[in-house]
CHARMM-style PDB file with segment names, atoms N, HN, CA, C and O in Angstrom:
ATOM      1  N   MET     1      16.361  41.382  -6.037  1.00  0.00      PROA
ATOM      2  CA  MET     1      15.510  41.461  -7.301  1.00  0.00      PROA
ATOM      3  C   MET     1      15.903  40.686  -8.711  1.00  0.00      PROA
ATOM      4  O   MET     1      15.067  40.439  -9.580  1.00  0.00      PROA
ATOM      5  N   GLY     2      16.888  40.444  -8.775  1.00  0.00      PROA
ATOM      6  HN  GLY     2      17.567  40.644  -8.069  1.00  0.00      PROA
ATOM      7  CA  GLY     2      17.655  39.603 -10.147  1.00  0.00      PROA
ATOM      8  C   GLY     2      16.918  38.477 -10.217  1.00  0.00      PROA
ATOM      9  O   GLY     2      16.928  38.018 -11.359  1.00  0.00      PROA
ATOM     10  N   ILE     3      16.156  37.725  -9.295  1.00  0.00      PROA
ATOM     11  HN  ILE     3      16.148  38.098  -8.367  1.00  0.00      PROA
ATOM     12  CA  ILE     3      15.183  36.214  -9.860  1.00  0.00      PROA
ATOM     13  C   ILE     3      13.802  36.822 -10.370  1.00  0.00      PROA
ATOM     14  O   ILE     3      13.169  36.331 -11.304  1.00  0.00      PROA
ATOM     15  N   LEU     4      13.337  38.145  -9.525  1.00  0.00      PROA
ATOM     16  HN  LEU     4      13.851  38.544  -8.766  1.00  0.00      PROA
ATOM     17  CA  LEU     4      11.961  38.584  -9.771  1.00  0.00      PROA
ATOM     18  C   LEU     4      12.195  38.793 -11.521  1.00  0.00      PROA
ATOM     19  O   LEU     4      11.505  38.303 -12.415  1.00  0.00      PROA
ATOM     20  N   GLN     5      13.319  39.626 -11.646  1.00  0.00      PROA
ATOM     21  HN  GLN     5      13.879  40.025 -10.920  1.00  0.00      PROA
ATOM     22  CA  GLN     5      13.394  39.927 -13.101  1.00  0.00      PROA
ATOM     23  C   GLN     5      13.675  38.969 -14.152  1.00  0.00      PROA
ATOM     24  O   GLN     5      13.194  39.115 -15.276  1.00  0.00      PROA
ATOM     25  N   ALA     6      14.381  38.056 -13.866  1.00  0.00      PROA
ATOM     26  HN  ALA     6      14.771  37.937 -12.953  1.00  0.00      PROA
ATOM     27  CA  ALA     6      14.529  36.861 -14.433  1.00  0.00      PROA
ATOM     28  C   ALA     6      13.276  36.210 -14.814  1.00  0.00      PROA
ATOM     29  O   ALA     6      12.998  35.805 -15.943  1.00  0.00      PROA
ATOM     30  N   VAL     7      12.368  36.130 -13.513  1.00  0.00      PROA
ATOM     31  HN  VAL     7      12.594  36.459 -12.596  1.00  0.00      PROA
ATOM     32  CA  VAL     7      10.956  35.465 -13.790  1.00  0.00      PROA
ATOM     33  C   VAL     7       9.855  36.254 -15.176  1.00  0.00      PROA
ATOM     34  O   VAL     7       9.256  35.742 -16.122  1.00  0.00      PROA
ATOM     35  N   ALA     8       9.976  37.557 -14.742  1.00  0.00      PROA
ATOM     36  HN  ALA     8      10.462  37.973 -13.974  1.00  0.00      PROA
ATOM     37  CA  ALA     8       9.364  38.082 -15.285  1.00  0.00      PROA
ATOM     38  C   ALA     8       9.690  38.363 -17.039  1.00  0.00      PROA
ATOM     39  O   ALA     8       8.808  38.697 -17.829  1.00  0.00      PROA
ATOM     40  N   LEU     9      11.181  38.138 -17.422  1.00  0.00      PROA
ATOM     41  HN  LEU     9      11.898  37.867 -16.780  1.00  0.00      PROA
ATOM     42  CA  LEU     9      11.517  37.977 -18.424  1.00  0.00      PROA
ATOM     43  C   LEU     9      11.435  36.746 -19.026  1.00  0.00      PROA
ATOM     44  O   LEU     9      11.568  36.890 -20.241  1.00  0.00      PROA
ATOM     45  N   THR    10      11.273  35.599 -18.712  1.00  0.00      PROA
ATOM     46  HN  THR    10      11.165  35.483 -17.725  1.00  0.00      PROA
ATOM     47  CA  THR    10      10.886  34.305 -19.066  1.00  0.00      PROA
ATOM     48  C   THR    10       9.591  34.442 -19.306  1.00  0.00      PROA
ATOM     49  O   THR    10       9.312  34.217 -20.484  1.00  0.00      PROA
ATOM     50  N   ALA    11       8.532  34.780 -18.507  1.00  0.00      PROA
ATOM     51  HN  ALA    11       8.758  34.963 -17.550  1.00  0.00      PROA
ATOM     52  CA  ALA    11       7.329  34.919 -18.649  1.00  0.00      PROA
ATOM     53  C   ALA    11       7.058  35.865 -20.024  1.00  0.00      PROA
ATOM     54  O   ALA    11       6.120  35.524 -20.745  1.00  0.00      PROA
ATOM     55  N   ALA    12       7.691  36.797 -20.322  1.00  0.00      PROA
ATOM     56  HN  ALA    12       8.453  37.074 -19.737  1.00  0.00      PROA
ATOM     57  CA  ALA    12       7.590  37.659 -21.126  1.00  0.00      PROA
ATOM     58  C   ALA    12       7.751  36.646 -22.751  1.00  0.00      PROA
ATOM     59  O   ALA    12       6.922  36.394 -23.626  1.00  0.00      PROA
ATOM     60  N   GLU    13       9.063  36.311 -22.607  1.00  0.00      PROA
ATOM     61  HN  GLU    13       9.736  36.515 -21.897  1.00  0.00      PROA
ATOM     62  CA  GLU    13       9.417  35.303 -23.802  1.00  0.00      PROA
ATOM     63  C   GLU    13       8.369  34.270 -23.897  1.00  0.00      PROA
ATOM     64  O   GLU    13       7.927  34.053 -25.025  1.00  0.00      PROA
ATOM     65  N   SER    14       7.918  33.626 -22.948  1.00  0.00      PROA
ATOM     66  HN  SER    14       8.278  33.802 -22.032  1.00  0.00      PROA
ATOM     67  CA  SER    14       7.255  32.272 -23.485  1.00  0.00      PROA
ATOM     68  C   SER    14       5.895  32.815 -23.753  1.00  0.00      PROA
ATOM     69  O   SER    14       5.122  31.957 -24.181  1.00  0.00      PROA
ATOM     70  N   GLU    15       5.258  34.328 -23.580  1.00  0.00      PROA
ATOM     71  HN  GLU    15       5.885  35.024 -23.232  1.00  0.00      PROA
ATOM     72  CA  GLU    15       4.105  34.725 -24.333  1.00  0.00      PROA
ATOM     73  C   GLU    15       4.374  35.095 -25.898  1.00  0.00      PROA
ATOM     74  O   GLU    15       3.529  35.082 -26.793  1.00  0.00      PROA
ATOM     75  N   ALA    16       5.582  35.386 -25.997  1.00  0.00      PROA
ATOM     76  HN  ALA    16       6.268  35.397 -25.270  1.00  0.00      PROA
ATOM     77  CA  ALA    16       5.846  35.821 -27.380  1.00  0.00      PROA
ATOM     78  C   ALA    16       5.982  34.690 -28.113  1.00  0.00      PROA
ATOM     79  O   ALA    16       5.408  34.719 -29.202  1.00  0.00      PROA
ATOM     80  N   GLU    17       6.723  33.453 -27.764  1.00  0.00      PROA
ATOM     81  HN  GLU    17       7.189  33.430 -26.880  1.00  0.00      PROA
ATOM     82  CA  GLU    17       6.909  32.108 -28.376  1.00  0.00      PROA
ATOM     83  C   GLU    17       5.645  31.524 -28.708  1.00  0.00      PROA
ATOM     84  O   GLU    17       5.558  30.744 -29.656  1.00  0.00      PROA
ATOM     85  N   ASP    18       4.393  31.922 -27.816  1.00  0.00      PROA
ATOM     86  HN  ASP    18       4.464  32.556 -27.046  1.00  0.00      PROA
ATOM     87  CA  ASP    18       2.976  30.863 -27.986  1.00  0.00      PROA
ATOM     88  C   ASP    18       2.504  30.846 -29.477  1.00  0.00      PROA
ATOM     89  O   ASP    18       2.141  31.800 -30.166  1.00  0.00      PROA
ATOM     90  N   SER    19       2.597  29.568 -29.790  1.00  0.00      PROA
ATOM     91  HN  SER    19       2.892  28.794 -29.230  1.00  0.00      PROA
ATOM     92  CA  SER    19       2.053  29.562 -31.230  1.00  0.00      PROA
ATOM     93  C   SER    19       0.477  28.879 -31.261  1.00  0.00      PROA
ATOM     94  O   SER    19      -0.130  28.696 -32.316  1.00  0.00      PROA
ATOM     95  N   GLY    20       0.002  28.582 -30.085  1.00  0.00      PROA
ATOM     96  HN  GLY    20       0.495  28.730 -29.228  1.00  0.00      PROA
ATOM     97  CA  GLY    20      -1.350  28.351 -30.241  1.00  0.00      PROA
ATOM     98  C   GLY    20      -1.887  27.001 -30.349  1.00  0.00      PROA
ATOM     99  O   GLY    20      -3.062  26.635 -30.332  1.00  0.00      PROA
ATOM    100  N   ILE    21      -0.647  26.226 -30.480  1.00  0.00      PROA
ATOM    101  HN  ILE    21       0.308  26.524 -30.494  1.00  0.00      PROA
ATOM    102  CA  ILE    21      -0.955  24.730 -30.271  1.00  0.00      PROA
ATOM    103  C   ILE    21      -1.110  24.145 -29.098  1.00  0.00      PROA
ATOM    104  O   ILE    21      -0.288  24.467 -28.239  1.00  0.00      PROA
ATOM    105  N   GLY    22      -2.074  23.238 -28.757  1.00  0.00      PROA
ATOM    106  HN  GLY    22      -2.742  22.977 -29.454  1.00  0.00      PROA
ATOM    107  CA  GLY    22      -2.185  23.019 -27.156  1.00  0.00      PROA
ATOM    108  C   GLY    22      -2.257  21.446 -27.003  1.00  0.00      PROA
ATOM    109  O   GLY    22      -1.806  20.995 -28.056  1.00  0.00      PROA
ATOM    110  N   PRO    23      -2.508  20.730 -26.424  1.00  0.00      PROA
ATOM    111  CA  PRO    23      -2.632  19.443 -26.038  1.00  0.00      PROA
ATOM    112  C   PRO    23      -3.588  18.668 -27.113  1.00  0.00      PROA
ATOM    113  O   PRO    23      -3.233  17.729 -27.826  1.00  0.00      PROA
ATOM    114  N   GLY    24      -4.978  19.319 -27.066  1.00  0.00      PROA
ATOM    115  HN  GLY    24      -5.266  20.081 -26.487  1.00  0.00      PROA
ATOM    116  CA  GLY    24      -5.851  18.949 -28.231  1.00  0.00      PROA
ATOM    117  C   GLY    24      -6.726  17.662 -27.575  1.00  0.00      PROA
ATOM    118  O   GLY    24      -7.049  17.583 -26.390  1.00  0.00      PROA
ATOM    119  N   LEU    25      -7.026  16.693 -28.604  1.00  0.00      PROA
ATOM    120  HN  LEU    25      -6.763  16.757 -29.566  1.00  0.00      PROA
ATOM    121  CA  LEU    25      -7.825  15.798 -28.094  1.00  0.00      PROA
ATOM    122  C   LEU    25      -7.186  14.586 -27.626  1.00  0.00      PROA
ATOM    123  O   LEU    25      -7.704  13.831 -26.803  1.00  0.00      PROA
ATOM    124  N   TYR    26      -5.938  14.392 -28.215  1.00  0.00      PROA
ATOM    125  HN  TYR    26      -5.517  15.005 -28.883  1.00  0.00      PROA
ATOM    126  CA  TYR    26      -4.951  13.492 -27.397  1.00  0.00      PROA
ATOM    127  C   TYR    26      -4.444  13.684 -26.018  1.00  0.00      PROA
ATOM    128  O   TYR    26      -4.078  12.787 -25.258  1.00  0.00      PROA
ATOM    129  N   GLY    27      -4.457  14.470 -25.873  1.00  0.00      PROA
ATOM    130  HN  GLY    27      -4.754  15.198 -26.491  1.00  0.00      PROA
ATOM    131  CA  GLY    27      -3.875  15.163 -24.432  1.00  0.00      PROA
ATOM    132  C   GLY    27      -5.099  14.997 -23.409  1.00  0.00      PROA
ATOM    133  O   GLY    27      -5.008  14.603 -22.247  1.00  0.00      PROA
ATOM    134  N   PHE    28      -6.286  15.391 -24.104  1.00  0.00      PROA
ATOM    135  HN  PHE    28      -6.359  15.711 -25.048  1.00  0.00      PROA
ATOM    136  CA  PHE    28      -7.680  14.941 -23.171  1.00  0.00      PROA
ATOM    137  C   PHE    28      -7.845  13.625 -23.118  1.00  0.00      PROA
ATOM    138  O   PHE    28      -8.207  13.156 -22.038  1.00  0.00      PROA
ATOM    139  N   LEU    29      -7.648  12.822 -24.132  1.00  0.00      PROA
ATOM    140  HN  LEU    29      -7.354  13.203 -25.009  1.00  0.00      PROA
ATOM    141  CA  LEU    29      -8.109  11.363 -23.789  1.00  0.00      PROA
ATOM    142  C   LEU    29      -7.081  10.646 -23.200  1.00  0.00      PROA
ATOM    143  O   LEU    29      -7.337   9.506 -22.813  1.00  0.00      PROA
ATOM    144  N   VAL    30      -5.847  11.145 -23.043  1.00  0.00      PROA
ATOM    145  HN  VAL    30      -5.639  12.072 -23.357  1.00  0.00      PROA
ATOM    146  CA  VAL    30      -4.738  10.510 -22.177  1.00  0.00      PROA
ATOM    147  C   VAL    30      -5.272  10.816 -20.902  1.00  0.00      PROA
ATOM    148  O   VAL    30      -5.401   9.777 -20.255  1.00  0.00      PROA
ATOM    149  N   LEU    31      -5.670  11.923 -20.220  1.00  0.00      PROA
ATOM    150  HN  LEU    31      -5.565  12.767 -20.746  1.00  0.00      PROA
ATOM    151  CA  LEU    31      -5.968  12.519 -19.241  1.00  0.00      PROA
ATOM    152  C   LEU    31      -7.290  11.763 -18.318  1.00  0.00      PROA
ATOM    153  O   LEU    31      -7.413  11.704 -17.094  1.00  0.00      PROA
ATOM    154  N   VAL    32      -8.238  11.202 -19.445  1.00  0.00      PROA
ATOM    155  HN  VAL    32      -8.138  11.250 -20.439  1.00  0.00      PROA
ATOM    156  CA  VAL    32      -9.382  10.703 -19.256  1.00  0.00      PROA
ATOM    157  C   VAL    32      -9.022   9.081 -18.678  1.00  0.00      PROA
ATOM    158  O   VAL    32      -9.497   8.556 -17.671  1.00  0.00      PROA
ATOM    159  N   PHE    33      -7.965   8.441 -19.718  1.00  0.00      PROA
ATOM    160  HN  PHE    33      -7.578   8.868 -20.536  1.00  0.00      PROA
ATOM    161  CA  PHE    33      -7.728   7.228 -19.398  1.00  0.00      PROA
ATOM    162  C   PHE    33      -6.895   6.996 -18.227  1.00  0.00      PROA
ATOM    163  O   PHE    33      -6.792   5.900 -17.677  1.00  0.00      PROA
ATOM    164  N   LEU    34      -6.132   8.373 -17.759  1.00  0.00      PROA
ATOM    165  HN  LEU    34      -6.216   9.264 -18.206  1.00  0.00      PROA
ATOM    166  CA  LEU    34      -5.617   8.088 -16.544  1.00  0.00      PROA
ATOM    167  C   LEU    34      -6.360   7.972 -15.475  1.00  0.00      PROA
ATOM    168  O   LEU    34      -6.139   7.067 -14.671  1.00  0.00      PROA
ATOM    169  N   ILE    35      -7.446   8.947 -15.281  1.00  0.00      PROA
ATOM    170  HN  ILE    35      -7.625   9.682 -15.934  1.00  0.00      PROA
ATOM    171  CA  ILE    35      -8.390   9.187 -14.255  1.00  0.00      PROA
ATOM    172  C   ILE    35      -9.223   7.766 -14.026  1.00  0.00      PROA
ATOM    173  O   ILE    35      -9.302   7.239 -12.916  1.00  0.00      PROA
ATOM    174  N   VAL    36      -9.816   7.234 -15.191  1.00  0.00      PROA
ATOM    175  HN  VAL    36      -9.752   7.662 -16.092  1.00  0.00      PROA
ATOM    176  CA  VAL    36     -10.390   5.804 -15.195  1.00  0.00      PROA
ATOM    177  C   VAL    36      -9.603   4.725 -14.564  1.00  0.00      PROA
ATOM    178  O   VAL    36     -10.071   3.934 -13.745  1.00  0.00      PROA
ATOM    179  N   ALA    37      -8.299   4.735 -15.017  1.00  0.00      PROA
ATOM    180  HN  ALA    37      -7.919   5.378 -15.682  1.00  0.00      PROA
ATOM    181  CA  ALA    37      -7.324   3.724 -14.230  1.00  0.00      PROA
ATOM    182  C   ALA    37      -7.139   3.854 -12.885  1.00  0.00      PROA
ATOM    183  O   ALA    37      -7.073   2.898 -12.114  1.00  0.00      PROA
ATOM    184  N   LEU    38      -7.035   5.244 -12.510  1.00  0.00      PROA
ATOM    185  HN  LEU    38      -7.089   6.022 -13.136  1.00  0.00      PROA
ATOM    186  CA  LEU    38      -6.853   5.580 -11.383  1.00  0.00      PROA
ATOM    187  C   LEU    38      -8.063   4.831 -10.404  1.00  0.00      PROA
ATOM    188  O   LEU    38      -7.895   4.003  -9.508  1.00  0.00      PROA
ATOM    189  N   VAL    39      -9.173   5.354 -10.847  1.00  0.00      PROA
ATOM    190  HN  VAL    39      -9.310   6.026 -11.574  1.00  0.00      PROA
ATOM    191  CA  VAL    39     -10.407   5.052 -10.046  1.00  0.00      PROA
ATOM    192  C   VAL    39     -10.533   3.464 -10.021  1.00  0.00      PROA
ATOM    193  O   VAL    39     -10.996   2.924  -9.016  1.00  0.00      PROA
ATOM    194  N   VAL    40     -10.069   2.614 -11.267  1.00  0.00      PROA
ATOM    195  HN  VAL    40      -9.693   3.053 -12.083  1.00  0.00      PROA
ATOM    196  CA  VAL    40     -10.280   1.264 -11.110  1.00  0.00      PROA
ATOM    197  C   VAL    40      -9.221   0.625  -9.973  1.00  0.00      PROA
ATOM    198  O   VAL    40      -9.404  -0.223  -9.100  1.00  0.00      PROA
ATOM    199  N   LEU    41      -8.080   1.371 -10.345  1.00  0.00      PROA
ATOM    200  HN  LEU    41      -7.932   2.060 -11.054  1.00  0.00      PROA
ATOM    201  CA  LEU    41      -7.264   0.774  -9.251  1.00  0.00      PROA
ATOM    202  C   LEU    41      -7.490   0.846  -7.488  1.00  0.00      PROA
ATOM    203  O   LEU    41      -7.157   0.058  -6.603  1.00  0.00      PROA
ATOM    204  N   TYR    42      -8.140   2.037  -7.456  1.00  0.00      PROA
ATOM    205  HN  TYR    42      -8.411   2.677  -8.175  1.00  0.00      PROA
ATOM    206  CA  TYR    42      -8.552   2.516  -6.395  1.00  0.00      PROA
ATOM    207  C   TYR    42      -9.566   1.576  -5.639  1.00  0.00      PROA
ATOM    208  O   TYR    42      -9.667   1.147  -4.490  1.00  0.00      PROA
ATOM    209  N   ARG    43     -10.189   1.468  -6.683  1.00  0.00      PROA
ATOM    210  HN  ARG    43     -10.107   1.816  -7.616  1.00  0.00      PROA
ATOM    211  CA  ARG    43     -11.600   0.157  -6.124  1.00  0.00      PROA
ATOM    212  C   ARG    43     -10.753  -1.258  -5.766  1.00  0.00      PROA
ATOM    213  O   ARG    43     -10.877  -1.859  -4.699  1.00  0.00      PROA
ATOM    214  N   SER    44      -9.967  -1.625  -6.749  1.00  0.00      PROA
ATOM    215  HN  SER    44      -9.867  -1.137  -7.616  1.00  0.00      PROA
ATOM    216  CA  SER    44      -9.068  -3.072  -6.478  1.00  0.00      PROA
ATOM    217  C   SER    44      -8.639  -2.730  -5.280  1.00  0.00      PROA
ATOM    218  O   SER    44      -9.090  -3.498  -4.430  1.00  0.00      PROA
ATOM    219  N   MET    45      -7.848  -1.768  -4.778  1.00  0.00      PROA
ATOM    220  HN  MET    45      -7.482  -1.144  -5.468  1.00  0.00      PROA
ATOM    221  CA  MET    45      -7.194  -1.458  -3.397  1.00  0.00      PROA
ATOM    222  C   MET    45      -7.983  -1.723  -2.334  1.00  0.00      PROA
ATOM    223  O   MET    45      -7.721  -2.461  -1.384  1.00  0.00      PROA
ATOM    224  N   ARG    46      -9.282  -0.884  -2.597  1.00  0.00      PROA
ATOM    225  HN  ARG    46      -9.495  -0.284  -3.368  1.00  0.00      PROA
ATOM    226  CA  ARG    46     -10.112  -1.076  -1.340  1.00  0.00      PROA
ATOM    227  C   ARG    46     -10.583  -2.396  -1.018  1.00  0.00      PROA
ATOM    228  O   ARG    46     -10.677  -2.786   0.146  1.00  0.00      PROA
ATOM    229  N   LYS    47     -10.906  -3.153  -2.107  1.00  0.00      PROA
ATOM    230  HN  LYS    47     -10.830  -2.836  -3.053  1.00  0.00      PROA
ATOM    231  CA  LYS    47     -11.383  -4.662  -2.127  1.00  0.00      PROA
ATOM    232  C   LYS    47     -10.497  -5.605  -1.356  1.00  0.00      PROA
ATOM    233  O   LYS    47     -10.880  -6.399  -0.497  1.00  0.00      PROA
ATOM    234  N   GLN    48      -9.062  -5.386  -1.844  1.00  0.00      PROA
ATOM    235  HN  GLN    48      -8.751  -4.741  -2.543  1.00  0.00      PROA
ATOM    236  CA  GLN    48      -8.278  -6.010  -1.304  1.00  0.00      PROA
ATOM    237  C   GLN    48      -8.094  -5.808   0.341  1.00  0.00      PROA
ATOM    238  O   GLN    48      -8.050  -6.645   1.242  1.00  0.00      PROA
ATOM    239  N   ILE    49      -7.994  -4.191   0.367  1.00  0.00      PROA
ATOM    240  HN  ILE    49      -8.030  -3.511  -0.365  1.00  0.00      PROA
ATOM    241  CA  ILE    49      -8.027  -4.234   1.757  1.00  0.00      PROA
ATOM    242  C   ILE    49      -8.623  -4.483   2.853  1.00  0.00      PROA
ATOM    243  O   ILE    49      -8.110  -4.451   3.971  1.00  0.00      PROA
ATOM    244  N   ARG    50     -10.102  -4.828   2.494  1.00  0.00      PROA
ATOM    245  HN  ARG    50     -10.518  -4.854   1.585  1.00  0.00      PROA
ATOM    246  CA  ARG    50     -11.103  -5.351   3.110  1.00  0.00      PROA
ATOM    247  C   ARG    50     -10.909  -6.727   3.245  1.00  0.00      PROA
ATOM    248  O   ARG    50     -11.613  -7.275   4.093  1.00  0.00      PROA
ATOM    249  N   ARG    51     -10.095  -7.446   2.592  1.00  0.00      PROA
ATOM    250  HN  ARG    51      -9.522  -7.001   1.903  1.00  0.00      PROA
ATOM    251  CA  ARG    51      -9.728  -8.778   2.875  1.00  0.00      PROA
ATOM    252  C   ARG    51      -8.810  -9.181   3.887  1.00  0.00      PROA
ATOM    253  O   ARG    51      -8.519 -10.332   4.215  1.00  0.00      PROA
ATOM    254  N   VAL    52      -8.358  -8.028   4.378  1.00  0.00      PROA
ATOM    255  HN  VAL    52      -8.594  -7.094   4.112  1.00  0.00      PROA
ATOM    256  CA  VAL    52      -7.094  -8.351   5.069  1.00  0.00      PROA
ATOM    257  C   VAL    52      -7.467  -8.886   6.422  1.00  0.00      PROA
ATOM    258  O   VAL    52      -8.464  -8.408   6.965  1.00  0.00      PROA
ATOM    259  N   ASP    53      -6.794  -9.803   7.010  1.00  0.00      PROA
ATOM    260  HN  ASP    53      -5.985 -10.191   6.569  1.00  0.00      PROA
ATOM    261  CA  ASP    53      -7.231 -10.553   8.423  1.00  0.00      PROA
ATOM    262  C   ASP    53      -6.541  -9.610   9.379  1.00  0.00      PROA
ATOM    263  O   ASP    53      -5.342  -9.829   9.556  1.00  0.00      PROA
ATOM    264  N   PHE    54      -7.095  -8.587  10.032  1.00  0.00      PROA
ATOM    265  HN  PHE    54      -8.069  -8.409   9.888  1.00  0.00      PROA
ATOM    266  CA  PHE    54      -6.482  -8.012  11.424  1.00  0.00      PROA
ATOM    267  C   PHE    54      -6.548  -8.691  12.355  1.00  0.00      PROA
ATOM    268  O   PHE    54      -7.571  -9.263  12.733  1.00  0.00      PROA
ATOM    269  N   ASP    55      -5.539  -8.734  12.841  1.00  0.00      PROA
ATOM    270  HN  ASP    55      -4.709  -8.270  12.534  1.00  0.00      PROA
ATOM    271  CA  ASP    55      -5.239  -9.324  14.487  1.00  0.00      PROA
ATOM    272  C   ASP    55      -5.230  -8.721  15.468  1.00  0.00      PROA
ATOM    273  O   ASP    55      -4.165  -8.296  15.916  1.00  0.00      PROA
ATOM    274  N   PRO    56      -6.644  -8.463  16.211  1.00  0.00      PROA
ATOM    275  CA  PRO    56      -6.742  -7.650  17.181  1.00  0.00      PROA
ATOM    276  C   PRO    56      -5.712  -7.814  18.811  1.00  0.00      PROA
ATOM    277  O   PRO    56      -5.605  -7.062  19.780  1.00  0.00      PROA
ATOM    278  N   GLU    57      -5.076  -9.212  18.469  1.00  0.00      PROA
ATOM    279  HN  GLU    57      -5.163  -9.823  17.681  1.00  0.00      PROA
ATOM    280  CA  GLU    57      -4.338  -9.081  19.925  1.00  0.00      PROA
ATOM    281  C   GLU    57      -2.865  -8.890  19.495  1.00  0.00      PROA
ATOM    282  O   GLU    57      -1.981  -9.162  20.308  1.00  0.00      PROA
ATOM    283  N   GLY    58      -2.533  -8.405  18.173  1.00  0.00      PROA
ATOM    284  HN  GLY    58      -3.252  -8.185  17.513  1.00  0.00      PROA
ATOM    285  CA  GLY    58      -0.974  -7.430  17.695  1.00  0.00      PROA
ATOM    286  C   GLY    58      -0.232  -8.932  17.665  1.00  0.00      PROA
ATOM    287  O   GLY    58       0.827  -8.811  18.280  1.00  0.00      PROA
ATOM    288  N   ALA    59      -0.399 -10.333  17.168  1.00  0.00      PROA
ATOM    289  HN  ALA    59      -1.259 -10.432  16.669  1.00  0.00      PROA
ATOM    290  CA  ALA    59       0.456 -11.089  17.313  1.00  0.00      PROA
ATOM    291  C   ALA    59       1.596 -10.806  16.246  1.00  0.00      PROA
ATOM    292  O   ALA    59       1.183 -10.189  15.264  1.00  0.00      PROA
ATOM    293  N   THR    60       2.786 -11.090  16.236  1.00  0.00      PROA
ATOM    294  HN  THR    60       3.121 -11.592  17.033  1.00  0.00      PROA
ATOM    295  CA  THR    60       4.074 -10.747  15.545  1.00  0.00      PROA
ATOM    296  C   THR    60       3.898 -11.705  14.352  1.00  0.00      PROA
ATOM    297  O   THR    60       2.982 -12.525  14.400  1.00  0.00      PROA
ATOM    298  N   ASP    61       4.787 -11.651  13.191  1.00  0.00      PROA
ATOM    299  HN  ASP    61       5.532 -10.984  13.152  1.00  0.00      PROA
ATOM    300  CA  ASP    61       4.606 -12.569  11.960  1.00  0.00      PROA
ATOM    301  C   ASP    61       5.180 -13.806  12.596  1.00  0.00      PROA
ATOM    302  O   ASP    61       4.349 -14.714  12.592  1.00  0.00      PROA
ATOM    303  N   SER    62       6.414 -14.163  13.180  1.00  0.00      PROA
ATOM    304  HN  SER    62       7.089 -13.425  13.183  1.00  0.00      PROA
ATOM    305  CA  SER    62       6.639 -15.043  13.738  1.00  0.00      PROA
ATOM    306  C   SER    62       5.877 -16.296  14.644  1.00  0.00      PROA
ATOM    307  O   SER    62       6.078 -17.510  14.616  1.00  0.00      PROA
ATOM    308  N   GLU    63       5.067 -15.602  15.329  1.00  0.00      PROA
ATOM    309  HN  GLU    63       4.904 -14.616  15.351  1.00  0.00      PROA
ATOM    310  CA  GLU    63       3.903 -15.945  16.192  1.00  0.00      PROA
ATOM    311  C   GLU    63       2.946 -16.405  15.398  1.00  0.00      PROA
ATOM    312  O   GLU    63       2.483 -17.515  15.660  1.00  0.00      PROA
ATOM    313  N   ARG    64       2.541 -15.808  14.483  1.00  0.00      PROA
ATOM    314  HN  ARG    64       2.917 -14.907  14.270  1.00  0.00      PROA
ATOM    315  CA  ARG    64       1.370 -16.267  13.568  1.00  0.00      PROA
ATOM    316  C   ARG    64       2.251 -17.652  12.756  1.00  0.00      PROA
ATOM    317  O   ARG    64       1.630 -18.702  12.592  1.00  0.00      PROA
ATOM    318  N   MET    65       3.208 -17.578  12.446  1.00  0.00      PROA
ATOM    319  HN  MET    65       3.713 -16.725  12.579  1.00  0.00      PROA
ATOM    320  CA  MET    65       3.882 -18.506  11.392  1.00  0.00      PROA
ATOM    321  C   MET    65       3.728 -19.741  12.182  1.00  0.00      PROA
ATOM    322  O   MET    65       3.251 -20.750  11.663  1.00  0.00      PROA
ATOM    323  N   ARG    66       4.163 -19.707  13.587  1.00  0.00      PROA
ATOM    324  HN  ARG    66       4.550 -18.887  14.009  1.00  0.00      PROA
ATOM    325  CA  ARG    66       4.073 -21.051  14.515  1.00  0.00      PROA
ATOM    326  C   ARG    66       2.899 -21.535  14.696  1.00  0.00      PROA
ATOM    327  O   ARG    66       2.807 -22.717  15.028  1.00  0.00      PROA
ATOM    328  N   GLY    67       1.780 -20.771  14.530  1.00  0.00      PROA
ATOM    329  HN  GLY    67       1.855 -19.811  14.260  1.00  0.00      PROA
ATOM    330  CA  GLY    67       0.451 -21.388  14.361  1.00  0.00      PROA
ATOM    331  C   GLY    67       0.315 -22.020  13.294  1.00  0.00      PROA
ATOM    332  O   GLY    67      -0.146 -23.144  13.496  1.00  0.00      PROA
ATOM    333  N   HSD    68       0.572 -21.722  11.934  1.00  0.00      PROA
ATOM    334  HN  HSD    68       0.946 -20.809  11.770  1.00  0.00      PROA
ATOM    335  CA  HSD    68       0.440 -22.315  10.846  1.00  0.00      PROA
ATOM    336  C   HSD    68       1.464 -23.509  10.327  1.00  0.00      PROA
ATOM    337  O   HSD    68       1.436 -23.922   9.168  1.00  0.00      PROA
ATOM    338  N   GLN    69       2.238 -23.936  11.189  1.00  0.00      PROA
ATOM    339  HN  GLN    69       2.261 -23.600  12.131  1.00  0.00      PROA
ATOM    340  CA  GLN    69       3.199 -24.859  10.837  1.00  0.00      PROA
ATOM    341  C   GLN    69       2.607 -25.944  11.332  1.00  0.00      PROA
ATOM    342  O   GLN    69       1.722 -25.757  12.167  1.00  0.00      PROA
ATOM    343  N   GLU    70       2.912 -27.180  10.980  1.00  0.00      PROA
ATOM    344  HN  GLU    70       3.631 -27.332  10.301  1.00  0.00      PROA
ATOM    345  CA  GLU    70       2.512 -28.556  11.183  1.00  0.00      PROA
ATOM    346  C   GLU    70       3.629 -28.973  12.050  1.00  0.00      PROA
ATOM    347  O   GLU    70       4.771 -28.546  11.879  1.00  0.00      PROA
ATOM    348  N   PRO    71       3.277 -29.884  13.067  1.00  0.00      PROA
ATOM    349  CA  PRO    71       4.305 -30.504  13.908  1.00  0.00      PROA
ATOM    350  C   PRO    71       5.110 -31.555  13.322  1.00  0.00      PROA
ATOM    351  O   PRO    71       4.610 -32.368  12.545  1.00  0.00      PROA
ATOM    352  N   PRO    72       6.192 -31.581  13.616  1.00  0.00      PROA
ATOM    353  CA  PRO    72       7.271 -32.477  13.117  1.00  0.00      PROA
ATOM    354  C   PRO    72       6.939 -34.029  13.281  1.00  0.00      PROA
ATOM    355  O   PRO    72       6.632 -34.381  14.420  1.00  0.00      PROA
ATOM    356  N   GLU    73       6.957 -34.697  12.592  1.00  0.00      PROA
ATOM    357  HN  GLU    73       7.206 -34.411  11.666  1.00  0.00      PROA
ATOM    358  CA  GLU    73       6.580 -36.034  12.506  1.00  0.00      PROA
ATOM    359  C   GLU    73       7.668 -36.991  13.074  1.00  0.00      PROA
ATOM    360  O   GLU    73       8.804 -37.012  12.600  1.00  0.00      PROA
ATOM    361  N   ARG    74       7.268 -37.795  14.125  1.00  0.00      PROA
ATOM    362  HN  ARG    74       6.345 -37.778  14.509  1.00  0.00      PROA
ATOM    363  CA  ARG    74       7.840 -38.974  15.041  1.00  0.00      PROA
ATOM    364  C   ARG    74       8.317 -39.948  14.315  1.00  0.00      PROA
ATOM    365  OT1 ARG    74       8.800 -40.942  14.856  1.00  0.00      PROA
TER     366      ARG     74
END
């Protein structure tokens, strides 16, 4: 019961110290900016993911690199 009493006491203290000051306009603008940035980053990521060349054969990285190397000159 000690934990519940501590939580209740903390809640009562925070109500007594409430000065009525909130985040205001700047907090709202920061939130809107973060949401817009998240949407832009998400759309950019989707575009990049669509460009990924998926190999249905399941070749490993080393097998793919061997296919892109030029043969040594003799």
